[in-house]
MISE-993728 format. One record per residue: x, y, z of N, C-alpha, C in turn; residue in three letters. Coordinates in pm, whole numbers. Atoms other than C-alpha are relative to their C-alpha. Last residue first. Example, Ala and Ser with C-alpha at 12.3 -4.5 7.8 and 13.67 -1.06 7.14 Angstrom:
// MISE-993728
   n_east   n_north     n_up   ca_east   ca_north    ca_up   c_east   c_north     c_up   residuo
      -82      -119       -6      1367       -106      714      -77       109       73       SER
       89      -119        0      1230       -450      780       90       120        0       ALA
This chain:
// MISE-993728
   n_east   n_north     n_up   ca_east   ca_north    ca_up   c_east   c_north     c_up   residuo
       67       -69       25     -1089       3166     -194     -104       -11       99       UNK
       91       -35      -86      -794       2919     -111      -71       166      -74       UNK
       89      -140       -7      -545       2843     -390     -102        -4       60       UNK
       80        27      -95      -310       2497     -314      -35       218        9       UNK
       73      -116      -40       -31       2500     -558     -162       -85       45       UNK
      122       -78       53       190       2212     -697       -1       120       99       UNK
        4      -160      -73       535       2038     -655     -164        10      -44       UNK
       60      -132       97       596       1647     -753      -20       134       74       UNK
       51      -121      -15       816       1390     -598      -85        37      -95       UNK
       41       -77      134       771       1035     -648      -38       106       59       UNK
      -11      -134      -19       907        718     -478      -34        97      -94       UNK
     -155       -19       20       717        428     -644       24       162       74       UNK
      -64       -99      107       350        421     -571      175       -29       48       UNK
       70      -110       32       199         63     -566       93       104      -26       UNK
      -33       -92     -157       397       -249     -645     -126       100      -37       UNK
        8      -141       93       262       -542     -845      -11       110      130       UNK
       37      -107      -81       422       -894     -718      -32       108      -95       UNK
      -21      -143       43       456      -1148     -967      -72        81      106       UNK
       30      -139      -95       569      -1496     -815       10        93      -96       UNK
      -37      -146       33       621      -1774    -1063     -107        74       80       UNK
       89      -159      -11       550      -2123     -970       79        79       -7       UNK
     -102       -39      -97       790      -2425    -1152      -77       163      -15       UNK
        4      -104      -23       658      -2722    -1308       88        79       52       UNK
       37       -17      -92       848      -2972    -1485      -63       105       45       UNK
      142         7       -8       965      -3027    -1795      -93        -3       85       UNK
       -9       158        4      1349      -3089    -1752     -178       -39      -31       UNK
      -28        57      131      1393      -2726    -1883      -22      -189      -16       UNK
     -174       -40       -7      1125      -2552    -1652      106      -112     -138       UNK
      -52       142      -41       798      -2518    -1706      130        20       -2       UNK
      -94       -42       99       616      -2123    -1559       66      -232      -53       UNK
     -107        88      -29       364      -2177    -1364       73        -8     -131       UNK
       14        24      154       166      -1841    -1292       98      -154       27       UNK
      -37        86        6        82      -1639     -938       24       -96     -153       UNK
       35        98       97       -16      -1287     -868      104      -116      -55       UNK
      -18       118       50        16      -1119     -609      -49       -70      -87       UNK
       16       104       58      -102       -764     -553       94       -70      -10       UNK
      170        27        3       -85       -461     -391      -45       -58      -68       UNK
       78       107       78       249       -523     -260     -144        41      -35       UNK
      110        70     -139       477       -227      -71     -118       -73     -167       UNK
       70        42      103       795       -167     -252     -124       -70       63       UNK
       10       159      -18       937         55      -24      -93       -50      -93       UNK
      -35       136      135      1122        333     -177      -98      -109       63       UNK
      -84       167      -37      1156        477      177      -11       -65      -75       UNK
     -133       -30      -36      1022        861       73      117      -117       31       UNK
      -82        94        7       693        708      -40      149        79      -17       UNK
      119        82      -97       511       1064     -155      119      -202       25       UNK
      -93       122       71       800       1330     -194     -110      -122       68       UNK
       54       175      -65       573       1644     -165       97       -73       -9       UNK
     -101        97       83       698       2014     -317      -32      -118      139       UNK
      -59        95     -127       422       2323     -194       91      -144     -110       UNK
      -96       126       83       320       2627     -329        7      -107       82       UNK
     -101        77      -42        51       2792     -144       31      -125      -73       UNK
      -27       117      154      -185       3051     -223       92       -74       91       UNK
     -194        73      -33      -386       3222       38      -13       -47     -142       UNK
      -37       161        7      -738       3429      -28      118       -23       82       UNK
      101        96       52      -878       3759     -155      -29      -175       53       UNK
       92       -71       -2      -631       3994       59     -177       -82      -30       UNK
       42       -89       90      -384       3740       62     -113        62       29       UNK
      128       -42      -16      -167       3551      288      -57       113     -101       UNK
      -17      -109        4       120       3335      171     -160        46        7       UNK
      149       -57      -15       160       2995      258        9       152       28       UNK
       11      -141      -53       485       2829      167      -88        64      -32       UNK
       23       -55       65       528       2402      183      -25       211       36       UNK
      -54      -159      -18       732       2157      254     -119       109      -53       UNK
       39      -107       48       614       1789      245       61       105       22       UNK
      -80      -149      -82       740       1482      339      -58        83     -108       UNK
       -4      -124      107       532       1110      266       79       110       87       UNK
     -102      -160      -91       647        787      477      -42       100     -126       UNK
      -37       -66       54       461        443      351        3       171       94       UNK
      -56       -75     -102       425        116      516       38       115      -97       UNK
       -7       -79       55       241       -204      393       56       152      122       UNK
       58      -190      -62       295       -504      554       32       105      -75       UNK
      -31       -74     -101       319       -787      352      -36        85       16       UNK
      -44       -76       69       -14       -997      169      157        53       65       UNK
        1       -88       21      -175      -1244      361      118       124      -49       UNK
     -150       -54      -18      -268      -1563      340       -4       177       12       UNK
      -38        33     -109      -613      -1732      430      125         2       33       UNK
      -54      -106     -117      -826      -1539      235       95       -45       95       UNK
      -20      -147      -19     -1012      -1782       76       90        55       56       UNK
      113       -68      -64      -859      -2155      151      -35       153      -54       UNK
       53       -20      -91      -599      -2183      -96      -71       -16       78       UNK
      -54       -87     -132      -529      -2225     -412      -42       -17      105       UNK
       76        16      -74      -504      -2524     -678       32        95      116       UNK
       20        12     -158      -337      -2428     -941      -70        27       38       UNK
       82      -139      -73      -291      -2572    -1310      -27        46      146       UNK
        0       -56     -174       -75      -2714    -1539     -124        78       89       UNK
     -134      -149      -80      -126      -2744    -1894      -32       -53      166       UNK
      -59       -19      128      -284      -3112    -2143       65       176       64       UNK
       29        67      115      -369      -3352    -1928       40       111     -127       UNK
      106        -7       44      -493      -3157    -1627      -30       -77     -145       UNK
      -38        22      186      -164      -3153    -1451     -165       -36      -26       UNK
       35       131       41      -191      -3055    -1105       28        15     -143       UNK
        8        11      147       -28      -2782     -889      -14      -159      -55       UNK
      -44       133      102      -106      -2737     -538       25        31      -93       UNK
      -22        96     -120       -92      -2487     -238       43      -151     -103       UNK
       65       163       55      -187      -2208     -425       61       -99       97       UNK
     -146        89       58      -159      -1876     -210      -17      -149     -103       UNK
      -35       123        7      -471      -1678     -146      136        32      -40       UNK
      -78        73       95      -450      -1299       21      -56      -135      -32       UNK
       11       101       28      -555      -1073      276       41       -61     -144       UNK
      112        78       59      -454       -755      298       32      -172       -9       UNK
       44        37      135      -118       -703      468     -130       -15      -23       UNK
      -12       156       20      -103       -525      791       -5       -22     -135       UNK
      174       113       -6      -130       -163      775       82      -135      -38       UNK
      -50       141      -48       144        144      825     -179       -80      -10       UNK
       89       110      -23        93        495      723       57      -106       25       UNK
      -42       127      -12       337        806      808     -101       -95      -29       UNK
      158       126      -36       221       1131      717       74      -118      -53       UNK
      -57       178      -36       470       1403      759     -134       -95      -27       UNK
      100        73      -54       428       1820      658       56      -132      -12       UNK
      -27       152       14       622       2094      680      -82      -115       66       UNK
       61        43      -75       533       2500      677       56      -190      -52       UNK
      -20       127       25       662       2765      622       11       -98       49       UNK
       37       110      -92       434       3077      645       65      -116      -80       UNK
      100       182       -4       529       3324      391       -9       -38      125       UNK
      110       -61      -18       668       3686      345      -68      -120       16       UNK
       -5       -89       93      1004       3549      219     -146        57      -15       UNK
      -87        16       73      1070       3320      483      -81        62     -115       UNK
       20         6      134       889       3455      776       60       -66      -92       UNK
      -60       -63      105      1006       3400     1128      -99       -22     -121       UNK
       23      -168      -32       823       3417     1490       76        63     -138       UNK
     -106       -85       13       997       3035     1521      -17       140      -24       UNK
     -121        46     -128       691       2834     1626       68       107       45       UNK
       69        -4     -134       459       2990     1413       84        -5       97       UNK
       29      -137       24       669       3018     1077      -51         7      159       UNK
     -111        11      -92       757       2644     1202      -11       147      -44       UNK
      -33      -155       12       410       2576     1127       85        52        7       UNK
      -47      -115     -110       410       2203     1154       42        92      -75       UNK
     -100      -173       87       221       1985      928       25        51      106       UNK
      -69      -132      -62       151       1626     1119       26        98     -117       UNK
      -38      -112       59       -33       1341      999       -5        74      111       UNK
      -37      -115      -47       -40        943     1145       52       131      -72       UNK
      -19      -130       91      -152        663     1022      -35       144      104       UNK
      -49      -107      -79      -197        317     1178       23       100      -92       UNK
      -12      -142       46      -397         36     1078       21       177       43       UNK
      -97       -87      -18      -331       -320     1182      -34       102      -81       UNK
       34        37     -158      -621       -588     1117      111       120       93       UNK
     -144       -76      -67      -684       -428      787      -25       -14      167       UNK
      -17       -33     -147      -943       -634      647       83        59       24       UNK
      -68      -168      -15     -1002       -580      261       20        36      163       UNK
     -118       -45      102     -1122       -925      156      101       132       49       UNK
       73       -74      119     -1246      -1074      489       75        87     -104       UNK
      -41      -167      -53      -983      -1288      697      -95        46     -120       UNK
      -82       -86       55     -1103      -1660      695      -30       173      -15       UNK
       48      -137       14     -1271      -1919      948      115        79      -80       UNK
      -85      -116      -32     -1301      -2242      898       79       136      -37       UNK
       -4      -151       29     -1548      -2465      910      151        13       48       UNK
      -40       -94     -145     -1463      -2866      907       -8       173       -8       UNK
      134       -89      -18     -1580      -3080      602      -19        93      130       UNK
      115         5     -166     -1305      -3275      701      -99        17       38       UNK
      -13       102      -81     -1147      -3345      363      -69       -42       82       UNK
       14        87       78     -1237      -2978      168       -8      -183       23       UNK
     -139       128       62     -1237      -2776      429      -42      -110      -76       UNK
       11       166      -25     -1538      -2577      442      141       -43      -46       UNK
      -40       105      105     -1468      -2196      437       -5      -149       62       UNK
     -108        94      -39     -1597      -1932      693        2      -129     -143       UNK
     -121       -48      -69     -1703      -1532      697       84      -154       23       UNK
     -117      -113       48     -2021      -1628      667       58        13       39       UNK
     -159        59      -26     -2155      -1982      763       95       117      -91       UNK
């Protein structure tokens, strides 16, 4: 019964998503050489603009369904394996590049911004239990994000 979980109450098989399932995955990458389209070079170099868009359905995850007290501490009982999903992943990256052709190859300094939208893409979701003022359990959710808005510069050298 690969890819199935048994319901502990009815003993019926229920399907689940594999750990790294991506039902929807869209990736668009494009680099525009503006010098080629306009016929102009900037400082004797080709000027390029790059766009990278990535949209994916959220990864499967489990979520707490019940809380019980074992006599000394509160414990979480989780849903069926990977029966829930994290939020949709969306990231837009932009870059600009100047490429100089040399007799030995090329040199290309660039400026790139990762996650231009500064979207808080969730990479992992953790759960814990806090005790409130009355001594009752309170579910605490902690999301770990991935890349924040991240600008950087670099140089590609080809020979």
